[in-house]
C-alpha positions in Angstrom: -50.7 -17.0 -83.6 -47.5 -17.1 -80.8 -46.3 -13.6 -80.3 -42.8 -13.2 -82.0 -40.2 -10.9 -81.8 -41.4 -9.6 -78.4 -39.5 -9.8 -75.3 -41.1 -9.4 -71.3 -39.9 -6.4 -69.4 -42.3 -7.0 -66.7 -44.0 -10.7 -65.9 -47.6 -11.2 -66.7 -48.4 -10.8 -63.0 -51.1 -13.7 -63.1 -52.5 -14.5 -59.7 -51.7 -18.0 -58.3 -54.7 -20.0 -58.0 -56.0 -19.0 -61.5 -56.8 -16.0 -63.5 -60.4 -15.5 -62.6 -63.0 -14.2 -65.3 -62.4 -12.9 -67.9 -65.2 -10.3 -67.6 -67.5 -10.8 -64.6 -71.0 -10.4 -65.4 -71.8 -10.7 -61.7 -70.6 -10.5 -58.6 -72.1 -11.2 -54.9 -69.9 -11.0 -51.8 -70.6 -13.1 -48.4 -69.2 -12.6 -44.8 -66.6 -10.0 -44.6 -64.2 -10.6 -47.8 -66.1 -13.7 -50.1 -66.9 -13.3 -53.3 -68.3 -14.9 -56.3 -68.3 -13.8 -59.9 -69.6 -15.0 -62.9 -67.9 -14.9 -66.4 -69.0 -13.9 -69.4 -68.6 -18.0 -70.5 -70.7 -19.2 -67.5 -67.8 -20.0 -65.7 -68.0 -19.1 -61.4 -65.0 -18.5 -59.8 -64.8 -17.4 -55.6 -62.6 -15.3 -54.4 -61.4 -14.9 -49.7 -59.1 -12.5 -48.6 -57.8 -15.2 -46.9 -56.0 -17.3 -49.9 -54.4 -16.2 -53.1 -56.1 -15.7 -56.1 -59.6 -17.1 -57.5 -60.8 -20.7 -57.4 -62.9 -22.1 -60.5 -66.3 -23.5 -58.6 -68.4 -23.9 -61.6 -68.1 -24.0 -65.5 -71.1 -25.1 -67.7 -71.6 -22.8 -70.8 -74.9 -24.2 -71.4 -76.4 -23.4 -68.6 -76.2 -19.2 -70.3 -76.3 -18.0 -66.4 -76.4 -14.1 -66.6 -77.0 -13.3 -62.7 -76.2 -14.4 -59.7 -77.0 -14.3 -55.3 -75.1 -16.1 -52.6 -76.4 -16.1 -49.1 -73.3 -17.8 -48.1 -70.1 -19.6 -49.0 -72.5 -23.0 -49.9 -75.9 -21.5 -50.7 -76.7 -19.3 -53.9 -79.2 -19.1 -56.7 -78.5 -18.1 -60.1 -80.7 -17.2 -63.3 -80.1 -18.6 -66.6 -80.6 -16.4 -69.9 -84.3 -18.0 -70.5 -85.5 -17.1 -67.3 -85.0 -20.4 -65.6 -83.8 -20.0 -61.5 -81.1 -22.7 -59.9 -80.1 -23.0 -56.7 -77.0 -24.4 -55.1 -76.4 -26.2 -51.8 -72.5 -27.0 -52.4 -71.1 -23.4 -53.7 -71.3 -23.9 -57.1 -70.2 -26.8 -57.6 -73.8 -28.6 -58.5 -77.0 -26.5 -59.5 -80.6 -28.2 -59.3 -83.4 -26.3 -60.6 -86.4 -24.6 -58.8 -89.6 -25.5 -59.4 -93.0 -24.2 -59.5 -92.3 -20.9 -60.8 -93.0 -18.7 -63.9 -90.1 -17.5 -66.5 -88.2 -14.8 -63.5 -86.8 -11.6 -65.2 -84.1 -10.6 -62.0 -83.0 -11.4 -58.6 -82.1 -9.8 -55.6 -80.6 -10.4 -52.0 -82.7 -8.8 -49.1 -81.5 -8.7 -45.4 -80.5 -11.8 -43.9 -80.7 -15.1 -46.3 -83.8 -14.2 -48.1 -83.7 -14.2 -52.1 -86.1 -12.0 -54.1 -87.1 -12.5 -58.0 -88.8 -10.9 -60.3 -90.8 -13.2 -62.0 -92.2 -12.0 -65.8 -96.0 -11.9 -64.6 -95.3 -8.8 -62.7 -95.0 -10.6 -59.3 -92.1 -10.5 -56.7 -91.5 -13.4 -54.5 -89.3 -15.1 -51.8 -87.5 -18.0 -52.6 -86.1 -20.2 -50.1 -87.5 -23.2 -47.4 -90.4 -20.6 -47.0 -91.2 -18.7 -50.2 -93.9 -16.5 -50.7 -95.1 -13.3 -52.9 -93.7 -10.0 -52.1 -96.0 -7.8 -54.4 -96.5 -7.3 -57.5 -96.0 -4.9 -60.7 -97.3 -3.9 -63.8 -95.4 -4.0 -67.1 -92.8 -5.2 -68.4 -90.4 -5.9 -65.7 -86.5 -5.0 -66.2 -85.0 -5.1 -62.5 -85.3 -6.1 -59.4 -82.9 -4.5 -56.2 -83.1 -4.9 -52.8 -81.1 -3.7 -49.4 -82.0 -4.2 -45.6 -85.9 -4.4 -45.5 -86.6 -2.5 -49.1 -87.0 -3.4 -52.4 -87.5 -1.7 -55.8 -88.8 -3.5 -59.1 -88.3 -1.3 -62.2 -91.1 -1.8 -65.6 -91.0 0.2 -68.7 -92.1 3.4 -67.6 -92.5 3.2 -63.9 -90.0 2.3 -61.1 -92.1 0.4 -57.5 -91.0 0.8 -54.5 -91.8 -1.5 -51.5 -90.8 -3.6 -48.2 -89.0 -7.0 -48.7 -90.5 -8.0 -45.6 -94.6 -7.6 -46.2 -97.0 -9.4 -48.5 -99.1 -6.7 -49.0 -99.5 -5.9 -52.8 -100.3 -2.2 -51.5 -96.6 -1.8 -50.1 -95.8 -1.8 -53.9 -95.7 2.4 -54.6 -95.5 3.6 -58.4 -93.7 6.2 -59.2 -93.5 7.3 -62.5 -89.7 7.5 -64.9 -88.8 8.2 -67.9 -88.9 4.6 -70.5 -85.0 4.7 -71.0 -84.1 4.0 -67.3 -82.3 0.8 -67.1 -80.7 -0.2 -64.0 -81.4 0.9 -60.1 -79.7 0.4 -56.9 -80.7 0.6 -53.6 -79.1 2.5 -50.4 -80.4 2.7 -46.9 -82.6 6.0 -47.5 -82.4 6.5 -51.1 -82.6 4.6 -55.0 -80.7 5.6 -57.9 -82.1 5.0 -61.1 -79.6 4.6 -63.8 -80.0 6.3 -67.0 -77.7 5.7 -69.9 -77.2 9.4 -69.9 -78.1 10.8 -65.8 -79.0 9.6 -62.4 -81.6 10.0 -60.7 -81.8 9.8 -57.0 -85.3 9.3 -55.1 -86.2 9.2 -51.8 -87.6 5.6 -50.2 -90.0 7.9 -48.0 -91.9 10.9 -49.9 -91.4 12.0 -53.5 -88.2 14.2 -53.3 -85.5 13.2 -56.1 -82.8 15.0 -58.2 -81.1 14.7 -61.3 -77.4 14.3 -61.9 -76.4 14.2 -65.2 -73.3 11.9 -66.3 -70.5 13.4 -67.9 -70.0 13.4 -71.5 -66.9 11.1 -71.5 -69.5 9.3 -68.7 -72.1 8.6 -70.9 -71.7 6.6 -74.0 -75.2 5.8 -75.1 -75.3 2.7 -72.6 -76.4 1.8 -69.3 -73.4 2.3 -66.6 -72.1 -1.0 -66.1 -72.6 -1.1 -62.3 -73.0 0.9 -58.9 -73.9 1.4 -55.1 -74.0 3.9 -52.4 -71.0 4.2 -50.3 -73.0 6.3 -47.2 -76.3 8.5 -48.0 -74.2 10.8 -49.5 -72.5 9.9 -52.0 -72.4 6.9 -54.9 -70.1 4.7 -57.3 -70.4 3.7 -60.4 -68.9 2.1 -63.4 -69.4 4.0 -66.6 -69.3 2.1 -70.0 -65.6 2.3 -70.3 -65.0 0.6 -66.6 -64.0 4.1 -65.7 -65.3 4.8 -61.7 -67.3 7.9 -60.8 -68.8 9.4 -57.8 -72.3 11.0 -57.5 -72.8 13.4 -55.1 -76.3 14.4 -54.6 -75.4 17.2 -51.9 -73.3 19.1 -54.4 -75.7 18.1 -57.7 -72.8 16.7 -59.3 -71.0 13.2 -60.8 -67.3 13.9 -60.5 -64.4 11.2 -61.5 -63.1 8.6 -58.7 -59.4 9.9 -59.4 -58.6 6.3 -59.3 -57.2 3.5 -62.2 -60.0 2.4 -64.0 -60.6 -0.4 -66.3 -63.5 -2.3 -63.8 -66.5 -4.7 -64.8 -68.1 -5.1 -61.2 -68.3 -4.4 -58.0 -69.7 -5.5 -54.5 -69.7 -4.5 -50.9 -67.2 -6.3 -48.5 -68.1 -5.7 -45.1 -69.1 -2.2 -44.4 -66.6 0.2 -45.3 -65.1 -1.3 -48.0 -66.0 -1.9 -51.8 -64.0 -5.1 -54.2 -63.6 -4.3 -57.6 -63.4 -6.9 -60.1 -62.0 -6.3 -63.5 -61.0 -7.9 -67.0 -58.9 -11.2 -66.2 -59.7 -11.6 -62.9 -58.1 -8.3 -62.2 -59.5 -6.7 -59.1 -58.6 -4.4 -56.0 -60.4 -3.1 -52.7 -61.5 0.1 -52.6 -62.5 2.8 -50.2 -62.8 6.5 -49.6 -59.7 8.9 -49.1 -61.5 12.2 -48.3 -65.0 13.4 -49.3 -65.1 12.6 -53.0 -61.3 10.8 -53.9 -60.9 6.9 -53.2 -58.4 4.9 -52.6 -57.7 1.6 -54.2 -55.4 -1.2 -53.2 -54.5 -3.5 -56.0 -54.9 -7.2 -54.9 -52.6 -8.7 -57.4 -48.7 -8.1 -57.5 -47.7 -6.2 -60.0 -47.4 -2.2 -61.4 -50.5 -0.3 -62.2 -52.0 -0.4 -65.5 -50.3 2.0 -68.3 -52.5 4.7 -69.9 -50.4 6.1 -72.7 -46.3 5.6 -73.9 -44.4 8.2 -75.9 -40.7 8.0 -76.9 -38.4 10.8 -76.9 -36.6 11.0 -80.2 -33.9 12.7 -78.9 -32.8 10.8 -75.8 -34.7 7.5 -76.8 -36.0 6.9 -73.2 -39.7 5.6 -73.2 -41.8 7.5 -71.1 -45.0 5.7 -69.7 -47.8 7.0 -68.0 -49.7 4.7 -65.1 -52.9 4.3 -64.0 -52.0 5.4 -60.8 -51.2 8.8 -61.9 -47.4 8.4 -61.7 -45.0 8.8 -64.5 -42.2 6.6 -65.2 -39.6 6.4 -67.6 -37.6 3.4 -68.8 -34.3 3.2 -71.0 -34.4 -0.2 -73.7 -30.2 0.2 -73.4 -30.5 -0.7 -69.8 -28.5 2.3 -68.6 -30.8 3.8 -65.9 -33.8 1.5 -65.3 -37.0 3.0 -64.0 -37.3 6.1 -62.5 -40.6 7.6 -61.0 -40.7 11.5 -61.8 -44.4 12.4 -61.3 -47.3 11.3 -59.3 -50.6 13.1 -60.4 -53.4 13.2 -57.9 -55.4 10.8 -60.1 -55.3 8.6 -63.3 -53.8 10.2 -66.6 -55.4 10.7 -70.1 -52.2 10.9 -72.6 -48.7 12.3 -72.5 -47.3 14.7 -74.9 -43.6 15.4 -75.6 -42.4 18.3 -77.3 -39.2 18.8 -79.4 -36.6 20.3 -76.5 -37.5 18.5 -73.3 -41.0 19.9 -73.0 -43.5 17.6 -71.6 -47.6 18.3 -71.2 -49.7 15.6 -68.9 -53.6 15.3 -69.1 -55.1 14.1 -66.6 -58.4 12.3 -67.0 -60.1 15.5 -64.8 -59.1 17.6 -67.9 -56.3 19.0 -65.8 -53.0 19.8 -67.4 -49.6 19.4 -66.4 -46.3 21.2 -67.9 -42.3 19.9 -67.6 -39.9 21.7 -69.5 -37.2 20.7 -67.9 -37.2 16.7 -68.8 -40.0 15.8 -66.0 -37.5 17.4 -63.0 -40.3 19.8 -62.4 -43.9 20.2 -62.5 -46.4 23.0 -62.9 -50.3 23.1 -63.2 -51.3 24.7 -66.4 -53.8 27.5 -65.9 -56.1 27.2 -68.9 -59.0 29.1 -69.5 -62.0 29.3 -67.1 -64.4 26.2 -69.1 -61.9 25.1 -71.3 -61.7 20.7 -70.6 -58.9 20.3 -72.4 -59.4 16.0 -74.4 -55.9 17.0 -76.1 -52.6 18.9 -76.9 -49.9 18.7 -78.8 -46.5 20.5 -78.7 -46.1 22.5 -82.2 -42.2 24.1 -81.5 -40.4 24.9 -78.4 -43.0 25.9 -75.4 -45.7 26.1 -77.9 -48.4 24.2 -77.2 -51.9 23.8 -78.3 -54.8 22.3 -76.6 -58.4 21.0 -77.8 -61.1 21.9 -75.4 -64.8 20.6 -75.5 -67.2 23.1 -77.2 -64.9 23.3 -80.0 -62.2 25.5 -78.4 -58.4 25.8 -79.2 -56.4 26.7 -77.3 -52.7 28.0 -77.5 -49.7 28.9 -75.5 -46.2 30.3 -77.0 -44.5 29.9 -73.3 -45.0 26.2 -72.4 -48.5 27.1 -70.5 -47.8 30.3 -68.7 -50.4 32.0 -70.9 -53.0 31.2 -73.2 -55.0 32.3 -76.0 -58.6 31.1 -77.6 -59.7 30.2 -80.7 -63.2 28.8 -81.5 -62.5 26.2 -84.5 -64.2 27.2 -87.6 -65.5 24.9 -89.8 -66.5 21.8 -87.2 -69.5 20.0 -86.9 -69.3 18.4 -83.9 -66.7 17.8 -80.5 -63.1 16.8 -81.3 -61.1 13.8 -80.1 -57.6 14.2 -81.5 -55.0 17.1 -82.4 -51.5 16.5 -84.0 -48.7 19.0 -85.0 -47.5 18.5 -88.5 -44.9 20.9 -88.4 -44.7 23.9 -86.8 -47.7 25.4 -88.7 -49.9 22.9 -89.6 -52.4 20.9 -87.8 -54.9 18.3 -88.0 -58.0 17.9 -85.8 -60.5 14.8 -85.8 -63.5 13.7 -84.1 -67.2 13.6 -84.1 -69.5 13.5 -87.3 -66.5 11.7 -88.9 -65.0 15.7 -89.1 -60.8 15.7 -90.5 -60.3 19.3 -90.8 -56.5 21.0 -91.2 -55.0 24.2 -90.3 -52.0 25.8 -92.0 -51.5 29.3 -89.8 -51.2 27.1 -86.5 -54.8 26.8 -85.5 -56.3 30.4 -86.2 -58.0 28.9 -88.8 -59.1 25.1 -90.0 -61.1 24.0 -93.0 -62.5 20.6 -93.4 -61.0 17.5 -95.5 -63.7 15.0 -94.2 -66.8 14.7 -93.1 -69.6 11.6 -92.8 -70.9 9.5 -89.8 -69.2 8.2 -86.7 -66.4 9.2 -84.8 -62.6 9.5 -85.9 -60.7 8.7 -82.1 -57.3 8.3 -83.4 -54.9 9.6 -86.5 -51.5 9.3 -87.4 -50.0 11.5 -90.1 -46.4 10.9 -91.7 -46.3 14.5 -93.3 -48.8 17.2 -94.8 -49.8 14.9 -97.3 -50.0 11.1 -96.2 -51.9 10.5 -92.8 -54.1 7.7 -91.4 -57.1 8.0 -89.3 -59.5 5.4 -87.4 -62.5 5.2 -85.8 -65.6 3.4 -84.4 -66.2 -0.2 -86.0 -62.6 -0.9 -86.8 -63.0 1.6 -89.9 -59.1 3.0 -90.9 -58.7 5.6 -93.8 -55.7 6.3 -95.8 -54.8 9.6 -97.9 -51.6 10.5 -99.6 -52.9 14.0 -101.4 -53.8 16.1 -97.7 -57.3 14.6 -97.4 -58.2 15.6 -100.6 -59.2 12.2 -101.0 -59.5 8.8 -99.3 -59.4 5.3 -99.4 -61.1 2.9 -96.3 -60.5 -0.4 -95.0 -61.8 -1.6 -91.6 -59.9 -4.3 -89.3 -61.5 -8.0 -89.1 -63.1 -6.9 -86.1 -65.9 -4.1 -85.5 -63.6 -2.8 -82.6 -63.1 1.3 -82.0 -59.9 2.1 -83.1 -57.9 4.3 -80.3 -54.1 4.4 -81.6 -52.2 4.1 -85.1 -49.0 4.4 -85.9 -47.1 3.7 -89.9 -43.6 4.0 -91.1 -42.7 4.6 -95.0 -42.3 1.0 -95.2 -45.9 0.7 -95.3 -46.1 -1.2 -91.7 -49.1 0.0 -89.6 -50.3 -0.9 -86.2 -53.7 -0.4 -84.6 -54.9 -0.5 -81.1 -58.6 -1.4 -81.1 -60.8 -2.9 -78.1 -57.7 -3.8 -76.1 -56.4 -5.7 -79.5 -53.7 -4.8 -81.5 -53.6 -5.7 -85.1 -51.2 -4.8 -87.4 -50.7 -4.3 -91.3 -47.7 -5.1 -94.0 -49.5 -3.1 -96.6 -49.7 0.5 -95.3 -53.5 -0.5 -93.5 -55.5 -2.5 -96.7 -55.6 -5.2 -95.4 -54.5 -6.3 -91.3 -54.2 -9.2 -89.3 -54.9 -9.3 -85.0 -51.5 -10.0 -82.8 -52.6 -12.9 -80.7 -50.1 -12.4 -77.4 -52.3 -14.4 -75.2 -52.5 -11.3 -72.7 -53.4 -11.1 -69.3 -55.1 -8.3 -69.9 -56.3 -5.3 -72.9 -53.3 -3.8 -74.5 -54.1 0.2 -73.2 -51.0 1.5 -74.8 -48.9 1.7 -77.6 -45.9 3.5 -79.0 -43.2 2.5 -82.1 -40.3 3.8 -83.5 -38.2 3.1 -86.8 -36.2 0.1 -87.1 -39.5 -0.7 -86.3 -39.5 -1.3 -82.1 -42.8 -1.1 -80.5 -43.4 -0.8 -76.8 -46.4 -2.1 -75.5 -48.6 -1.5 -72.7 -52.1 -3.2 -70.8 -54.6 -2.4 -68.2 -52.6 -4.9 -65.7 -49.4 -3.0 -65.9 -47.2 -5.5 -68.4 -44.9 -3.7 -70.2 -43.2 -5.3 -73.7 -41.1 -4.3 -76.3 -39.8 -5.6 -79.7 -40.6 -6.1 -83.3 -44.1 -7.6 -84.1 -43.8 -7.6 -87.8 -40.9 -9.9 -88.0 -41.6 -13.6 -89.0 
């Protein structure tokens, strides 16, 4: 389907030379600033700092490649889904099979040009002109890592450490690890073992180690996508949502990277810099801007990703919270254009507009910023100690409520100057979103498929829905009619204030993050980076295929209807997607 009724405000910003991998599953960098990326469809792209854009080197989906390692601009090794190894000597244009080896489970690059392979029988072998066995592990082989002269292999319940330049089996030292260990990363002096909910840092020499718990928002029951040691004190990782985090073993904590997210893979280029690769060939160079802060230089023209969009009903201005921490506005009438007004020290999460020029901007790190003069000046709200805000809503002039973790609702009658905390009664899990229907009526949704309603400004709540799964989005037209959306594309509709619900599903099982409806039964759902539309109040849905360069990340609509869309690459569009 062609996107109709939409006009582009910011161009696609595609890089010359090709759009690059749609979602890289492997990344290998050689020399100073030259890298190869393996896409989900088996295509291999190269990137170099002296050229603009990605260059397609190889495409053969039937090979089903799942990993690659390059030792130079021409030579590399790839691993396919069946465990076969392939060698290229011409920069990934052609491949030949590596004979004489059993099924391989993982590959890694050691110091120099040595490519290592972990085989299904537990052997670790060095490939190349003088191949040889470096060691052997017991148990089910899972992962392999190497750095310098050190190597590490992961089996079910065991971590093996050894030398990448020795052929003696007894060099492989076994250490017990939990069975849900899923990835290993090596530094100069330590190994990082990744789990779905934590990271274990273990010294290569001796048995010293410590465990760092992943923050709740970084843990989604799956292994982090990627990670590497920046130095001996810091580890950079990408969580399952593509957000960046810094693990600081000396401080026993994992903190947000305070940089724009949406990444798939990372790799070191040179001694100090990191290449980040995201969907649709998006890329950036990252380095440290302090002890616990990243500095990111986007490697393509255009704007940072759009995190949230809100429309001021009074002025008609469209406000956009951008991934680089800035907030700007746009006037559809063209009388003012773009005007940056704020820049947070980290990425924003959500923007809330009040009835009389009030604004609340929630940062990804849980801090809350307040403006009472149409974004001319801002102050950081001093929220109660121990409260981490996940969503907020204005109830009236200067009246603000915010959802915190651990079932806490905090409210302010004076735009964030003073706060009162109220535990949310009747909840059965963490809450994710809150909406103010009128001055005293609030609706909150979250885990355990719960929908809670308050008629007294949040002092008490009563449940109107519960079950399995998590609700992440809602949209209520009034106190009786509303929609909620959650995992697996589920969308529920009520017309009697939650006493009864009817259900529907999107065509694809994607998590719903934003909803919008009007009284003419037009609906929009943002789920998994895609936009779905309904003409019958949410009973039936279809995908709006816009050929977007990046995934949609934000939406806001007004009566008319007119919708404003933003994506992870900064593209901004406005129009009526329901028009034929």
